[in-house]
C-alpha positions in Angstrom: -56.4 19.0 23.5 -56.4 17.7 27.1 -55.9 14.2 25.6 -53.7 15.0 22.6 -51.0 17.2 24.2 -50.1 14.8 27.1 -50.2 11.9 24.6 -47.8 13.7 22.3 -45.6 14.5 25.2 -45.4 10.9 26.3 -44.8 9.8 22.7 -42.0 12.3 22.3 -40.3 10.9 25.4 -40.7 7.3 24.1 -39.4 8.4 20.7 -36.3 10.0 22.2 -35.2 7.0 24.3 -36.2 4.5 21.6 -34.3 6.4 18.9 -31.2 6.6 21.2 -31.3 2.8 21.4 -32.3 2.2 17.8 -29.2 4.2 16.7 -27.1 1.4 17.9 -29.0 -1.2 15.8 -27.1 -3.8 13.7 -29.4 -3.1 10.7 -26.9 -2.1 8.0 -28.5 1.2 6.9 -28.9 2.4 10.4 -25.6 1.2 11.7 -23.8 3.1 8.9 -24.7 6.4 10.6 -23.7 5.8 14.2 -20.0 6.6 14.1 -20.6 9.6 11.9 -23.4 11.2 14.0 -21.5 10.6 17.2 -18.2 12.1 16.0 -16.3 8.8 16.1 -14.7 8.8 12.7 -11.1 9.6 13.1 -9.8 8.9 9.6 -7.2 10.3 7.2 -8.9 8.6 4.3 -12.6 8.5 3.6 -14.4 6.7 0.8 -17.4 8.3 -0.9 -19.8 6.9 -3.4 -22.8 4.6 -3.8 -23.1 0.8 -3.1 -20.0 0.3 -5.3 -18.1 2.2 -2.6 -19.6 0.7 0.5 -19.4 -2.9 -0.9 -16.1 -2.6 -2.8 -13.6 -0.8 -0.6 -12.4 -2.5 2.6 -10.9 0.1 4.9 -8.9 -2.5 6.9 -6.9 -3.5 3.8 -6.2 0.2 3.0 -5.2 0.7 6.6 -2.8 -2.2 6.5 -1.0 -1.1 3.3 -1.1 2.7 3.7 -0.4 2.7 7.5 -3.3 5.1 8.1 -6.9 5.1 9.1 -9.7 4.8 6.6 -13.5 5.0 6.8 -16.1 4.1 4.2 -19.0 6.5 3.8 -20.5 4.9 0.8 -24.4 5.0 0.6 -26.2 2.0 -0.9 -28.7 3.0 -3.5 -27.9 6.7 -3.3 -26.7 9.0 -6.0 -24.6 12.1 -5.4 -27.4 14.4 -4.4 -27.7 12.1 -1.3 -24.0 11.5 -0.8 -23.4 15.2 -0.4 -25.7 15.4 2.5 -23.9 12.6 4.3 -20.6 14.3 3.6 -21.8 17.6 5.1 -22.9 15.8 8.3 -19.5 14.0 8.3 -17.7 17.3 8.2 -20.0 18.8 10.8 -19.2 16.1 13.5 -15.8 14.7 12.5 -12.3 15.9 11.8 -11.1 16.7 8.3 -9.5 13.9 6.3 -6.4 14.1 4.2 -7.8 12.2 1.2 -11.2 11.4 -0.3 -11.5 8.4 -2.5 -14.5 9.3 -4.6 -16.0 6.4 -6.6 -17.6 7.2 -9.9 -19.8 5.3 -12.4 -22.7 5.7 -14.9 -25.2 6.2 -12.0 -23.3 8.6 -9.7 -24.8 11.8 -11.2 -28.4 10.9 -11.2 -30.8 12.7 -8.9 -33.2 10.7 -6.6 -34.4 10.4 -3.0 -36.5 8.0 -1.1 -34.4 4.8 -0.9 -34.1 3.1 2.5 -35.3 6.2 4.4 -35.4 4.2 7.6 -31.7 4.8 8.0 -32.5 8.4 9.1 -35.2 7.5 11.7 -33.0 7.6 14.9 -31.8 11.1 14.1 -35.1 13.0 13.5 -34.4 15.0 16.6 -31.1 16.3 15.2 -31.6 19.7 13.7 -28.6 19.3 11.4 -30.0 16.0 10.0 -33.3 17.7 9.4 -31.6 20.5 7.5 -29.5 18.2 5.3 -31.8 15.2 4.8 -35.3 15.3 6.2 -36.3 18.4 4.3 -35.6 16.6 1.0 -36.7 13.1 1.6 -40.3 12.3 0.8 -41.5 11.8 4.3 -45.1 12.6 5.1 -45.9 15.4 7.6 -47.1 12.7 10.1 -43.8 10.9 9.9 -41.8 14.2 10.3 -43.8 15.6 13.2 -45.7 12.9 15.1 -43.4 11.0 17.5 -43.0 7.3 16.8 -45.3 7.4 13.8 -42.5 6.8 11.3 -41.5 3.6 13.1 -45.1 2.4 13.3 -45.8 3.1 9.6 -42.7 1.5 8.1 -42.0 -1.3 10.5 -44.2 -4.0 11.9 -44.0 -4.5 15.7 -41.5 -7.3 15.5 -39.1 -5.2 13.5 -39.5 -2.3 15.9 -38.5 -4.6 18.7 -35.6 -6.1 16.6 -34.1 -2.7 16.0 -33.0 -2.7 19.6 -30.8 -5.7 19.0 -27.3 -4.2 19.0 -25.4 -7.3 20.1 -23.7 -7.9 16.8 -22.7 -5.6 13.9 -22.4 -6.2 10.2 -20.3 -3.3 9.0 -16.5 -2.8 9.3 -15.7 1.0 9.4 -18.7 1.5 7.1 -17.8 -1.3 4.7 -19.8 -4.5 4.1 -18.4 -7.5 2.3 -21.2 -9.3 0.5 -21.1 -13.0 0.4 -23.6 -14.0 -2.4 -23.2 -16.2 -5.4 -23.1 -14.8 -9.0 -26.5 -13.9 -10.4 -26.7 -12.4 -13.9 -30.4 -12.8 -14.5 -31.3 -9.1 -14.1 -28.4 -8.0 -16.3 -29.4 -10.3 -19.1 -32.8 -8.6 -19.2 -31.3 -5.2 -19.9 -31.0 -4.2 -23.6 -28.8 -1.2 -22.8 -27.2 0.9 -20.0 -26.7 4.6 -20.2 -24.7 7.2 -18.3 -27.4 9.4 -16.8 -26.8 13.0 -15.8 -29.0 15.4 -13.9 -28.1 19.1 -14.1 -28.8 19.7 -10.4 -26.6 16.8 -9.5 -23.9 18.1 -11.7 -24.0 21.5 -10.0 -23.9 19.8 -6.5 -21.0 17.7 -7.6 -19.1 20.7 -8.9 -19.6 22.7 -5.7 -18.5 19.7 -3.7 -15.3 19.4 -5.6 -14.7 23.1 -5.2 -15.2 23.0 -1.5 -12.9 20.0 -1.1 -10.2 21.8 -2.9 -10.7 24.9 -0.8 -10.4 22.7 2.3 -7.0 21.5 1.0 -8.3 17.9 1.0 -6.8 15.7 -1.7 -9.1 13.6 -3.9 -8.9 10.7 -6.3 -11.6 9.5 -8.7 -12.0 5.7 -8.8 -13.8 3.6 -11.4 -14.3 0.4 -9.3 -14.5 -3.0 -11.1 -17.7 -4.1 -12.9 -18.2 -7.3 -14.8 -16.7 -7.0 -18.3 -20.0 -7.6 -20.2 -21.4 -4.3 -18.9 -19.2 -2.5 -21.4 -21.0 -4.1 -24.3 -24.4 -2.6 -23.2 -23.1 0.9 -22.4 -24.5 3.3 -25.0 -22.7 6.5 -24.1 -19.4 5.4 -22.5 -17.4 8.2 -24.1 -19.8 10.8 -22.7 -19.3 9.5 -19.2 -15.5 9.5 -19.6 -15.5 13.0 -21.0 -17.8 14.3 -18.1 -15.6 12.9 -15.3 -12.4 14.0 -17.1 -13.7 17.5 -17.3 -14.2 17.6 -13.6 -10.8 15.9 -13.0 -9.0 18.5 -15.2 -10.8 21.4 -13.6 -9.8 20.4 -10.1 -6.6 18.5 -10.8 -8.0 15.2 -9.6 -6.3 11.9 -10.7 -8.5 9.1 -12.1 -7.8 5.4 -11.2 -9.7 3.0 -13.5 -10.0 -0.7 -12.4 -12.6 -1.8 -15.0 -9.8 -3.6 -16.9 -8.6 -5.7 -14.0 -8.4 -9.4 -14.6 -11.1 -10.0 -12.0 -13.6 -8.2 -14.2 -14.1 -11.4 -16.3 -14.4 -13.7 -13.3 -18.0 -14.2 -12.2 -16.8 -16.0 -9.0 -15.7 -12.6 -7.7 -19.0 -10.8 -8.4 -22.5 -11.3 -7.1 -24.0 -9.3 -9.9 -22.7 -7.3 -12.9 -22.2 -4.1 -10.9 -21.0 -5.5 -7.5 -18.0 -7.5 -6.3 -18.5 -10.1 -3.7 -16.4 -10.1 -0.5 -13.5 -12.0 -2.1 -13.5 -9.7 -5.2 -13.6 -6.6 -3.0 -10.6 -7.7 -1.0 -8.6 -8.2 -4.2 -9.7 -4.9 -5.5 -9.0 -3.1 -2.2 -5.5 -4.4 -2.2 -4.8 -3.1 -5.7 -6.4 0.3 -4.8 -4.3 0.6 -1.7 -1.1 -0.3 -3.5 -1.8 2.4 -6.1 -2.6 5.1 -3.5 0.6 4.3 -1.8 2.6 4.4 -5.1 1.0 7.8 -5.9 1.9 9.2 -2.5 -1.5 10.8 -1.7 -0.9 10.7 2.1 1.7 12.8 3.9 3.2 9.8 5.8 3.6 7.9 2.5 5.3 10.7 0.5 
């Protein structure tokens, strides 16, 4: 005990100061939390969803067309059971938006944890973060309660050092434009694609929509573009449409569908079947902004 307690105290101090510095890292998944956890998101429009939100919707383009402020809260590789936790933390530390652009697709209502858990590392000392996320993610007790152990276990020493490099950043208001060439190899291996629904995720999504309505926040559902050949492998497309339409009807939410855009047949604007590249995202973001302006979702555009 004479050895362990002082050692834990020293490690706790190191963990605190290291995490404060690591929170400013330019690693995408960590950088995506800094503005949110520090109350620096001052936006009338926020974008919610998975990677098809954070890689597809450029806030600067929406800002220029709508004359407002937009921030992208999309979470790469995360279904709605994770997105809701990020939304709760956003509402805890930042002001209420006027409009939520909620992207939807055949993966949104799955239920899973565990992807890129390193993004939460700098905020282990935050009790609200522990309540929303750490209690659900599959961290070991050692990672949760032994200072610095999570960094040691999941990063080598070089990466631990590199996390402190905050000289450049890769995200723009939560958005990342991806500059990769088209690769359809993984898609060609798939025999079929299904709309997957988890009952718990459905309940979480329904409660989220109810709370947004109670907060007098407007919302729009958005099917962002995917490469056109994905439609040929979707087994239960009508079930997906019916599910989201039932939510839309229940809460009076408009649906914007961009899966029929001309860009959906152009592989030069995608880097895989599900994701636009930077050029494609800019074209789509312009169309989305024009439609939001036309529909008058924001007070200053009505």
